[in-house]
DOTIDO-517419 format. One record per residue: residue in three letters; x, y, z negated of N, C-alpha, C in turn. Coordinates in steps of 0.2 Angstrom, whole numbers, padded with zeros to 4 digits, always signed. Atoms other than C-alpha are relative to their C-alpha. Example, Ala and Ser with C-alpha at 12.3 -4.5 7.8 and 13.67 -1.06 7.14 Angstrom:
ALA+0004-0006+0000+0062-0022-0039+0004+0006+0000 SER-0004-0006+0001+0068-0005-0036-0004+0005-0003 
END
This chain:
MET+0002-0001-0007-0354-0368-0521-0006-0004+0000 ARG+0006+0004-0001-0372-0374-0517+0001-0005+0005 GLN-0001+0005-0005-0372-0390-0508-0006+0001+0006 ASP+0004+0000-0006-0380-0391-0490+0000-0006+0003 ASP+0000+0006-0003-0386-0407-0484+0001+0000+0008 SER-0001-0001-0007-0384-0401-0466+0008+0001+0002 THR-0007-0002-0001-0365-0399-0468+0004-0006-0004 THR-0005+0004+0003-0350-0411-0471+0006+0004+0000 VAL-0006-0004+0001-0334-0404-0478+0006-0005+0000 ASP-0007+0004+0000-0316-0411-0474+0005+0005-0003 ARG-0006-0004+0003-0302-0404-0485+0007-0003+0001 GLY-0006+0003-0001-0289-0416-0480+0004-0001-0006 GLN-0004+0000+0006-0274-0416-0491+0000+0006-0004 TYR+0000-0006+0003-0278-0399-0497-0007+0001-0005 GLN+0006+0000+0004-0291-0403-0510-0001+0006-0005 ASP+0001-0006+0004-0288-0388-0521+0001+0007+0003 ALA+0000-0006-0003-0286-0375-0508-0006+0004+0000 VAL+0005-0005+0001-0296-0359-0510-0001+0003+0007 THR+0002-0003-0007-0305-0353-0494-0006+0004-0001 PRO+0006-0004+0001-0319-0340-0492-0007-0005+0001 TRP+0006+0004-0001-0331-0355-0488-0003-0001-0007 GLU+0003+0001+0007-0333-0357-0507-0004+0005-0002 THR+0004-0006+0002-0341-0340-0508-0007-0001+0004 ASP+0007+0001-0003-0360-0342-0505-0001+0006+0005 THR+0002-0006-0004-0362-0324-0498+0004+0000+0006 TRP-0004+0000-0006-0347-0326-0486-0003-0005+0004 ARG+0002+0006-0004-0353-0343-0480-0007+0002+0003 GLU+0007-0002-0003-0371-0337-0477+0001+0005+0005 ALA-0001-0005-0005-0365-0322-0468+0003-0002+0006 ALA-0004+0003-0006-0353-0332-0457-0005-0004+0004 LEU+0005+0005-0004-0367-0345-0452-0005+0005+0003 ALA+0005-0005-0003-0379-0330-0449+0003+0003+0006 TRP-0004-0002-0006-0366-0323-0437+0000-0005+0005 VAL+0000+0005-0005-0364-0339-0428-0007-0001+0003 GLU+0007+0001-0003-0383-0341-0426-0002+0006+0005 SER+0001-0006-0004-0384-0323-0419+0004-0001+0006 GLY-0004+0000-0006-0369-0326-0407-0003-0006+0005 LEU+0003+0005-0004-0377-0342-0401-0007+0002+0004 ALA+0006-0002-0002-0394-0334-0399+0001+0005+0006 ALA-0002-0004-0005-0386-0321-0388+0001-0003+0007 HIS-0001+0004-0006-0382-0335-0376-0005-0005+0001 GLY+0005+0005-0001-0398-0344-0377+0001-0007-0003 LEU-0002+0006+0003-0391-0357-0388-0003-0001-0007 ARG+0002+0001+0007-0397-0365-0405+0004-0006-0003 VAL-0003+0005+0004-0389-0376-0418-0005-0006+0001 ALA+0004+0006-0001-0395-0394-0415+0003-0006-0004 GLY-0002+0006+0003-0387-0405-0428+0004+0002-0006 ARG-0004-0001+0006-0376-0407-0443+0007+0003+0001 ARG-0007-0003-0001-0361-0396-0445+0005-0004-0004 SER-0006+0003+0003-0344-0402-0449+0005+0005-0002 VAL-0005-0005+0002-0332-0391-0459+0007-0002-0002 ARG-0007+0001+0002-0313-0392-0460+0003+0006-0003 LEU-0003-0005+0004-0305-0382-0474+0007-0001+0000 ARG-0007+0000+0001-0287-0378-0474+0002+0006-0002 PRO-0003-0006+0003-0276-0365-0482+0000+0006+0005 TRP-0001-0005-0006-0274-0356-0465-0007+0001+0004 SER+0006-0001-0004-0292-0358-0458-0006-0003-0003 VAL+0006+0004+0001-0310-0362-0460-0003-0001+0007 LEU+0002+0002-0007-0316-0372-0444-0006-0004-0001 VAL+0007+0003+0001-0334-0377-0442-0002-0003+0007 ARG+0003+0003-0006-0340-0389-0428-0007+0000+0000 ILE+0008-0001+0000-0358-0385-0423-0003-0003+0006 PRO+0003+0003-0006-0368-0396-0412-0006+0005+0003 VAL+0005-0005-0003-0379-0385-0400-0004-0004+0005 GLU+0004+0003-0005-0393-0389-0389+0002+0000+0007 GLU-0002+0000-0007-0388-0394-0371+0007+0002+0001 GLN-0007-0003-0001-0370-0388-0374+0005-0004-0003 GLY-0005+0004+0004-0362-0402-0384+0001+0004-0007 VAL-0002-0004+0007-0353-0392-0398+0004+0006+0001 VAL-0004-0007+0000-0346-0375-0402+0004+0000-0006 TRP-0004-0001+0006-0333-0370-0415+0000+0007-0003 PHE-0001-0007+0004-0333-0356-0428+0007-0001-0003 LYS-0006-0001+0003-0316-0351-0434+0001+0006-0004 ALA-0002-0006+0004-0311-0339-0448+0007+0000-0002 ASN-0007-0001+0002-0293-0333-0451+0001+0004-0006 PRO-0002-0005+0006-0285-0326-0467+0002+0007+0003 PRO-0002-0006-0002-0281-0308-0466+0006+0001+0004 ALA-0007-0001-0004-0263-0310-0460+0000-0003+0007 SER+0001+0003-0007-0269-0320-0445-0007+0002+0003 ALA+0006-0002-0003-0285-0311-0442+0000+0003+0007 PHE-0001-0003-0007-0278-0304-0426-0002-0006+0005 GLU+0001+0005-0005-0281-0321-0418-0007+0001+0004 SER+0007+0000-0004-0300-0318-0413+0001+0005+0005 GLY-0001-0005-0005-0295-0302-0404+0004-0002+0005 LEU-0005+0002-0005-0280-0309-0396-0003-0006+0005 THR+0003+0005-0004-0290-0324-0390-0005+0003+0005 GLU+0004-0003-0005-0303-0313-0382+0004+0004+0006 ALA-0004-0004-0005-0290-0302-0374+0004-0005+0005 LEU-0004+0004-0004-0280-0317-0367-0005-0003+0005 SER+0004+0003-0005-0296-0324-0359-0002+0005+0006 ARG+0001-0005-0005-0297-0308-0349+0007+0000+0004 TRP-0007-0001-0003-0278-0307-0345+0002-0006+0004 VAL-0002+0006-0003-0275-0325-0341-0006-0005+0000 PRO+0006+0005+0000-0292-0333-0337+0001-0007+0002 GLY-0001+0006-0002-0293-0351-0336+0006-0004-0004 GLN-0006+0003+0004-0277-0354-0347-0001+0000-0007 VAL+0002+0000+0007-0285-0351-0363-0008-0001-0001 LEU+0007+0000+0001-0302-0353-0371-0003+0007+0001 LYS+0004-0006-0001-0315-0339-0367-0005+0000-0006 PRO+0005+0000+0006-0324-0335-0384-0007+0001+0002 ILE+0007-0002-0001-0343-0335-0385-0001+0007-0004 ALA+0000-0006+0004-0341-0321-0398+0006+0001-0004 VAL-0005-0001+0005-0328-0313-0409-0002+0006-0004 GLU+0000-0005+0005-0328-0302-0424+0007+0002-0003 ALA-0007-0001+0001-0311-0295-0424+0002+0003-0007 GLU-0001-0003+0006-0312-0285-0440+0000-0005-0006 ARG+0000+0006+0005-0316-0301-0450+0004-0006+0002 GLY-0004+0006-0002-0305-0313-0440-0005-0006+0001 TRP+0004+0005-0002-0320-0323-0434-0001-0001+0007 SER+0001+0001-0007-0322-0332-0418-0005-0006+0001 LEU+0004+0006-0002-0335-0343-0410+0002-0002+0007 LEU-0004+0003-0005-0327-0354-0397-0004-0006+0003 PRO+0002+0006-0003-0333-0367-0384+0004-0006-0001 ASP-0004+0005+0000-0327-0384-0384+0004-0001+0006 GLY-0005+0000-0006-0311-0386-0373+0001-0007+0003 GLY-0001+0007-0003-0313-0405-0370+0005-0004-0003 PRO-0005+0004+0003-0300-0418-0373+0006+0003-0002 LEU-0006-0003+0002-0285-0414-0383+0006-0003+0004 PHE-0006+0003-0003-0268-0417-0375+0003-0006-0004 ARG-0002+0005+0004-0263-0427-0390-0004-0007+0001 ASP+0004+0006-0001-0278-0439-0387+0002-0004+0006 ALA-0002+0003-0007-0272-0442-0369+0006-0003-0001 LEU-0007+0004+0001-0254-0446-0375-0001-0006-0004 ASP+0001+0006+0004-0261-0458-0388-0003-0005+0003 ARG+0004+0005-0004-0272-0467-0376+0005-0002+0006 GLY-0004+0002-0005-0257-0468-0364-0002+0002+0007 THR+0002-0003-0007-0266-0458-0350+0004+0006+0001 ALA-0004-0006-0002-0253-0444-0351+0007-0002-0003 GLY-0007+0002+0002-0234-0445-0354+0005+0006+0001 LEU-0005-0006+0000-0218-0435-0353-0001+0004+0006 PRO+0001-0004-0006-0221-0429-0335-0005+0006-0002 ASP+0005-0004+0001-0237-0421-0342+0003+0006-0005 TRP-0003-0005+0004-0227-0412-0356+0004+0005+0004 GLN-0004-0005-0005-0216-0405-0342-0005+0005+0003 ASP+0005-0004-0003-0231-0399-0333-0003+0005-0005 MET+0003-0005+0005-0238-0391-0349+0005+0006-0001 LEU-0005-0006+0001-0222-0381-0352+0001+0004+0006 ARG+0000-0005-0006-0221-0375-0334-0006+0005+0000 GLN+0006-0004+0000-0239-0369-0335+0001+0006-0006 TYR+0000-0005+0006-0236-0361-0353+0006+0005+0002 ALA-0006-0004-0002-0219-0353-0347-0003+0005+0005 THR+0003-0005-0005-0228-0345-0332-0005+0005-0003 MET+0004-0005+0004-0241-0338-0343+0003+0005-0004 GLN-0004-0004+0003-0228-0331-0354+0002+0006+0004 ARG-0002-0005-0004-0221-0322-0340-0005+0005+0002 GLU+0005-0004-0002-0237-0315-0334-0002+0005-0006 LEU+0002-0004+0006-0240-0308-0352+0005+0005-0002 THR-0005-0005+0003-0224-0299-0354-0001+0007+0001 PRO+0002-0007+0000-0230-0282-0348-0005+0002-0005 LEU+0006-0002+0005-0244-0283-0361+0002-0001-0007 ALA-0002+0001+0007-0233-0286-0376-0002+0005-0005 GLY+0002-0005+0004-0237-0269-0383-0007+0000-0002 GLU+0007+0000+0001-0255-0271-0381-0002-0006-0005 MET+0001+0006+0005-0254-0288-0390+0002+0003-0007 GLU-0002-0003+0007-0245-0279-0405-0005+0005-0002 SER+0005-0004+0002-0259-0266-0405-0006-0004-0003 LEU+0005+0004+0002-0271-0280-0408+0002-0003-0007 GLY-0002+0003+0007-0261-0285-0424+0005-0006+0001 VAL-0005+0005+0000-0250-0298-0417+0007+0002-0003 PRO-0006-0002+0004-0234-0298-0428+0006+0001+0005 ASN-0006-0002-0003-0218-0290-0422+0006-0005-0002 GLY-0006+0004+0001-0205-0304-0421+0005+0001+0005 ARG-0004-0001-0006-0195-0296-0407+0008-0002-0002 VAL-0006+0002+0001-0177-0302-0406+0004+0005-0004 ALA-0004-0005+0003-0170-0285-0411-0002+0001-0008 VAL+0001-0001+0007-0179-0285-0428+0000-0007-0004 LEU+0000+0007+0004-0178-0304-0432+0005+0000-0006 PRO-0004+0000+0006-0163-0301-0444-0003+0003-0006 GLU+0004-0003+0005-0174-0289-0454-0005-0004-0002 VAL+0005+0005+0001-0188-0301-0453+0003-0005-0005 PHE-0004+0005+0004-0176-0314-0460+0001+0002-0007 ASP-0001-0003+0006-0171-0303-0474-0006+0001-0004 ARG+0006+0000+0004-0189-0300-0479-0003-0006-0002 VAL+0002+0007+0002-0194-0318-0479+0004-0003-0005 VAL-0005+0003+0006-0179-0324-0489-0001+0004-0006 GLY+0000-0003+0006-0181-0310-0501-0007-0001-0004 GLU+0007+0001+0003-0200-0313-0504-0001-0007-0002 ASN+0001+0007+0002-0198-0332-0506+0002-0003-0006 PRO-0003+0002+0007-0197-0338-0524+0001-0008+0000 ALA-0001+0007+0000-0196-0356-0518+0007-0002+0002 LEU-0007+0002-0002-0178-0355-0512+0004+0000-0006 GLU-0005+0001+0006-0165-0362-0524+0006+0005+0001 GLN-0006-0005+0000-0149-0352-0528+0004-0002+0005 GLU-0005+0002-0005-0139-0363-0517-0003+0002+0007 ASP+0003-0002-0006-0151-0359-0503+0001+0007+0002 ARG-0001-0008+0000-0150-0340-0506+0008+0001+0002 LYS-0007-0001-0002-0131-0342-0505+0001-0001+0007 ALA-0001+0002-0007-0132-0351-0489-0003+0005+0005 MET+0004-0005-0004-0144-0338-0482+0005+0006+0001 ARG-0004-0006-0001-0132-0324-0486+0006-0001+0004 GLU-0006+0002-0004-0117-0333-0478-0002+0000+0007 LEU+0002+0001-0007-0128-0336-0463-0002+0006+0004 ARG+0003-0006-0002-0134-0318-0461+0004+0003+0006 PRO-0004-0003-0006-0119-0312-0450-0001-0004+0006 ARG+0000+0005-0006-0120-0327-0438-0007+0001+0003 LEU+0006-0001-0002-0139-0324-0437-0001+0006+0004 ALA+0000-0006-0003-0137-0306-0432+0004-0001+0007 ASP-0004+0001-0007-0124-0312-0418-0004-0004+0004 TRP+0004+0004-0004-0136-0325-0412-0005+0004+0003 CYS+0005-0004-0003-0150-0312-0410+0003+0005+0005 ALA-0003-0004-0005-0138-0300-0401+0001-0003+0006 GLU-0002+0004-0006-0132-0313-0389-0007-0002+0004 LEU+0006+0002-0003-0150-0319-0386-0003+0006+0004 ALA+0003-0006-0003-0156-0301-0383+0004+0002+0007 GLY-0004-0001-0006-0141-0299-0371-0001-0003+0006 VAL+0002+0004-0006-0148-0312-0359-0004+0004+0004 GLY+0004-0004-0004-0160-0299-0354-0007-0002+0002 ILE+0007+0003-0001-0177-0309-0355-0004+0004-0005 ALA+0004-0004+0004-0190-0298-0362-0004-0004-0005 ASP+0005+0003+0005-0200-0302-0378-0007+0000+0003 THR+0006+0000-0002-0217-0308-0375-0004-0005-0005 LEU+0003+0004+0005-0230-0320-0383+0003-0006-0001 ASP-0002+0006+0002-0224-0334-0393-0005-0003-0004 HIS+0005+0003+0003-0237-0346-0398+0002-0002-0007 SER-0003+0001+0006-0225-0352-0412-0002-0007-0003 ASP+0002+0007+0003-0234-0369-0415-0003-0004+0006 LEU+0002+0003-0006-0236-0376-0397+0001-0008+0000 HIS-0001+0008+0000-0238-0395-0401-0006-0003+0004 ASP+0005+0004-0005-0249-0408-0392-0007+0001-0003 GLY+0007-0001+0003-0264-0404-0404-0002+0007+0001 GLN+0002-0007-0001-0264-0386-0398-0002+0002+0007 SER+0002-0001-0007-0269-0388-0380-0005-0005+0002 PHE+0005+0005-0003-0283-0396-0371+0003-0003+0007 PHE-0003+0004-0006-0280-0408-0356-0006-0002+0004 PRO+0006+0001-0004-0295-0406-0345+0001-0005+0006 GLY-0001+0004-0005-0286-0415-0331+0008+0000+0002 PRO-0008+0000-0002-0268-0419-0323+0002+0007+0002 GLY-0003-0007-0002-0258-0403-0322-0004+0006-0002 ARG+0004-0005+0003-0271-0393-0331+0000+0000-0008 PHE+0000+0000+0008-0270-0387-0349-0003+0007-0002 THR+0003-0005+0003-0279-0375-0360+0002+0001-0006 PHE-0003-0001+0006-0270-0367-0374-0004+0004-0005 PHE+0004-0003+0005-0278-0362-0390+0004+0000-0007 ASP-0003-0001+0007-0275-0358-0409+0006+0004+0000 TRP-0005-0005+0000-0265-0342-0409+0001+0003-0007 GLY-0001-0003+0007-0265-0339-0428+0007+0001-0002 ASP-0007+0000+0002-0246-0342-0429+0004+0004+0005 ALA-0003-0004-0005-0242-0331-0414+0004+0006-0002 ALA-0004-0006+0001-0229-0317-0413+0002+0003+0007 ILE-0004-0003-0006-0221-0305-0400+0007-0002-0002 SER-0007+0002+0001-0204-0313-0399+0003-0002+0006 HIS-0003+0003-0006-0192-0321-0387-0004-0006+0002 PRO+0005+0005-0002-0202-0332-0376+0003-0007-0002 PHE-0002+0007+0001-0190-0347-0378+0000-0003-0007 CYS+0001+0003+0006-0193-0348-0396-0006-0005+0000 SER+0006+0004+0000-0209-0357-0391+0002-0007+0001 LEU-0002+0007-0001-0199-0372-0386+0001-0004-0006 LEU-0002+0004+0006-0195-0377-0404-0005-0005-0002 ILE+0005+0005+0003-0211-0385-0409-0001-0006+0005 PRO+0001+0006-0004-0215-0395-0393+0007-0004+0001 GLY-0006+0004+0000-0196-0400-0392+0000-0005-0006 ARG-0001+0004+0005-0197-0407-0409-0006-0006+0000 ALA+0006+0005-0001-0214-0416-0405+0002-0006+0005 VAL-0003+0005-0005-0206-0424-0389+0005-0004-0003 ARG-0006+0004+0003-0190-0429-0398-0003-0006-0005 GLU+0003+0005+0004-0201-0438-0411-0003-0006+0004 ARG+0004+0005-0004-0212-0447-0398+0005-0004+0005 TYR-0003+0003-0005-0199-0451-0385+0008-0001-0001 GLY-0008+0001+0001-0181-0449-0392+0003+0007+0002 PRO-0004-0006-0002-0168-0435-0391+0002+0000+0007 GLU-0003+0000-0007-0162-0440-0374-0004+0003+0005 VAL+0004-0003-0005-0177-0433-0365+0000+0008-0001 LEU+0001-0008+0001-0175-0415-0372+0003+0004+0006 PRO-0003-0004-0006-0164-0409-0357-0005+0001+0005 ARG+0005+0000-0005-0178-0414-0345-0006+0005-0002 LEU+0005-0005+0003-0191-0404-0356+0002+0007+0001 ARG-0002-0007-0001-0180-0389-0357+0000+0002+0007 ASP-0001-0003-0007-0176-0388-0339-0007+0001+0004 ALA+0007-0001-0002-0195-0390-0335-0003+0007-0002 TYR+0002-0007+0003-0199-0375-0346+0004+0005+0003 LEU-0004-0005-0003-0185-0365-0338-0001+0001+0007 GLU+0001-0001-0008-0191-0367-0320-0003+0007+0001 PRO+0003-0006-0002-0202-0352-0321+0004+0006-0002 TRP-0004-0006+0003-0188-0341-0329+0006+0000+0005 THR-0006+0000-0004-0175-0345-0315+0000+0006+0005 GLY-0001-0006-0004-0169-0331-0304+0001+0006-0004 GLY-0001-0007+0003-0168-0313-0308+0007+0001-0003 GLY-0007-0001+0002-0149-0314-0310+0002-0005-0005 HIS-0002+0004+0005-0149-0327-0323+0003-0007+0002 THR-0003+0007-0002-0138-0343-0321-0003-0005-0005 THR+0002+0006+0004-0143-0360-0327+0003+0000-0007 ALA-0003+0001+0006-0130-0360-0340-0002+0006-0005 GLU+0003-0005+0004-0136-0343-0347-0007-0002-0003 LEU+0007+0002+0002-0154-0349-0348+0001-0006-0005 ARG+0000+0005+0005-0149-0365-0357+0003+0002-0007 ARG-0003-0002+0006-0138-0356-0369-0005+0004-0004 ALA+0005-0004+0003-0153-0344-0373-0005-0005-0003 VAL+0005+0005+0003-0164-0360-0376+0003-0002-0007 SER-0003+0003+0006-0151-0366-0389-0001+0006-0006 LEU+0001-0005+0005-0151-0349-0398-0007+0001-0002 ALA+0007-0001+0001-0170-0347-0397-0002-0006-0005 TRP+0002+0006+0004-0172-0365-0404+0002+0002-0008 ARG-0003-0002+0006-0162-0359-0419-0004+0005-0004 VAL+0004-0006+0003-0170-0342-0423-0007-0001+0000 GLY+0007+0001+0000-0187-0348-0419-0003-0003-0007 ALA+0002+0002+0006-0187-0356-0436-0002+0006-0005 ILE+0002-0006+0004-0189-0338-0443-0008+0001+0001 GLY+0007-0001-0002-0206-0337-0434-0004-0005-0004 ARG+0003+0005+0004-0211-0353-0442+0000+0001-0007 ALA+0000-0001+0007-0206-0348-0459-0005+0006-0002 CYS+0004-0005+0001-0216-0332-0457-0008-0002+0000 SER+0007+0003-0001-0232-0342-0452-0003-0002-0006 TRP+0003+0003+0006-0233-0350-0469-0002+0006-0005 GLY+0002-0005+0004-0236-0333-0476-0007+0003+0002 ARG+0007-0002-0002-0253-0332-0467-0005-0004-0002 LEU+0005+0004+0003-0264-0341-0479-0005+0004-0003 PHE+0005-0003+0004-0280-0337-0488+0004+0002-0007 PRO-0003-0001+0007-0275-0328-0504-0002-0005-0005 GLY+0001+0005+0005-0274-0341-0518-0001-0007+0003 ALA+0002+0006-0003-0275-0355-0505+0004-0006-0003 ASP-0004+0005+0004-0262-0365-0515-0003-0001-0007 GLY+0003+0001+0007-0274-0366-0530+0003+0006-0005 GLY-0002-0005+0004-0268-0349-0536+0007+0001-0001 ALA-0007-0001+0001-0250-0350-0533+0002+0007+0002 VAL-0002-0007-0001-0240-0334-0533+0002+0001+0008 ASP-0002+0000-0007-0233-0338-0515-0003-0006+0003 PRO+0002+0005-0004-0244-0349-0505+0004-0001+0006 GLY-0004+0001-0006-0234-0358-0492+0007+0001-0001 GLY-0007-0002+0001-0218-0353-0500+0005-0006+0001 ALA-0004+0006-0001-0211-0371-0500+0001-0002+0007 ASP+0000+0002-0007-0215-0374-0482+0004+0006+0004 SER-0004-0005-0002-0208-0357-0478+0008-0001-0001 ALA-0007+0001+0002-0192-0361-0487+0003-0006+0004 ARG-0002+0006-0005-0191-0378-0477+0002+0002+0006 TRP-0002-0002-0007-0191-0369-0461+0006+0005+0000 LEU-0006-0004+0001-0178-0356-0467+0006-0005+0000 ARG-0006+0005+0001-0166-0371-0471+0001-0003+0007 GLU-0002+0002-0007-0168-0376-0452+0005+0004+0003 LEU-0005-0005-0003-0158-0361-0448+0007-0003+0000 LEU-0007+0003+0002-0143-0371-0455+0002-0006+0004 VAL+0000+0007-0004-0146-0386-0443+0002+0002+0007 GLU-0002-0001-0007-0137-0387-0426-0006-0002+0004 PRO+0005+0001-0005-0149-0386-0412+0002-0007+0004 PRO-0001+0006-0004-0151-0403-0402+0001+0002+0008 LEU-0001-0002-0007-0149-0393-0385+0005+0006+0000 
END
């Protein structure tokens, strides 16, 4: 790859990961598309680009005149739906997500404005805490409910089908395709399969419709422009599934930061927008427990959405991480 003095590159712990950025023609086409998208809004590049390369995305921070910075993101084929989904969400739930400057859905490219301070940064500074987590999940759950009638349209954009009714079949596929699972793991998965089917049937029986599941809603995936306000982004791991599966990742993050004793408060804050409609508190809490467990399938699937050859030519990039999440199905939920 030709070096460019106007660009710095961060590969993190993935020094050998293969991304399209290494290809001159792809990189030149992407940067030309960015400049065209900026020009359409009267903007120009005004400084040194910073590139973050990961097996699941190419992310470029681009300073622009009078506008601070913008971000270019490129997704692998399996998560290329993110650009189109982001654009659609900005129309369906304006103000809750980033409104892209430009998208190229067929290539999985997005040009995005800066969303301001991250929720994680506010937490680390001590200017946000557990009550803000609760506010974030209330807002997110309310957004999920608003999006429920649009689940079919999201699927038509390429968002994967992880509906509760098909999760056992998704589980079969992910287990069958994963070479990183040991023999004892496969035996445990075979023995688990009937229980998994029962969990999914019980969860579906609660009667809450499938909708958008972010699937990776941690404190680094939302902006925090001010108290009680959040902007959600980074939809590359999303699926149409049971909404309560979304609680798995923030629940784990809160447990790590504050301890397991706060999880009931987090759960009940998330459930507030779902109360009523004939559902008892006990039914909703039971559904959270079931969704926490089966939500691991969505996480296992997300590790299949990497650039081809992203693990240095490995036959199954992300297989070890996917296997780790499949093993989480064997762990009793903390709620």
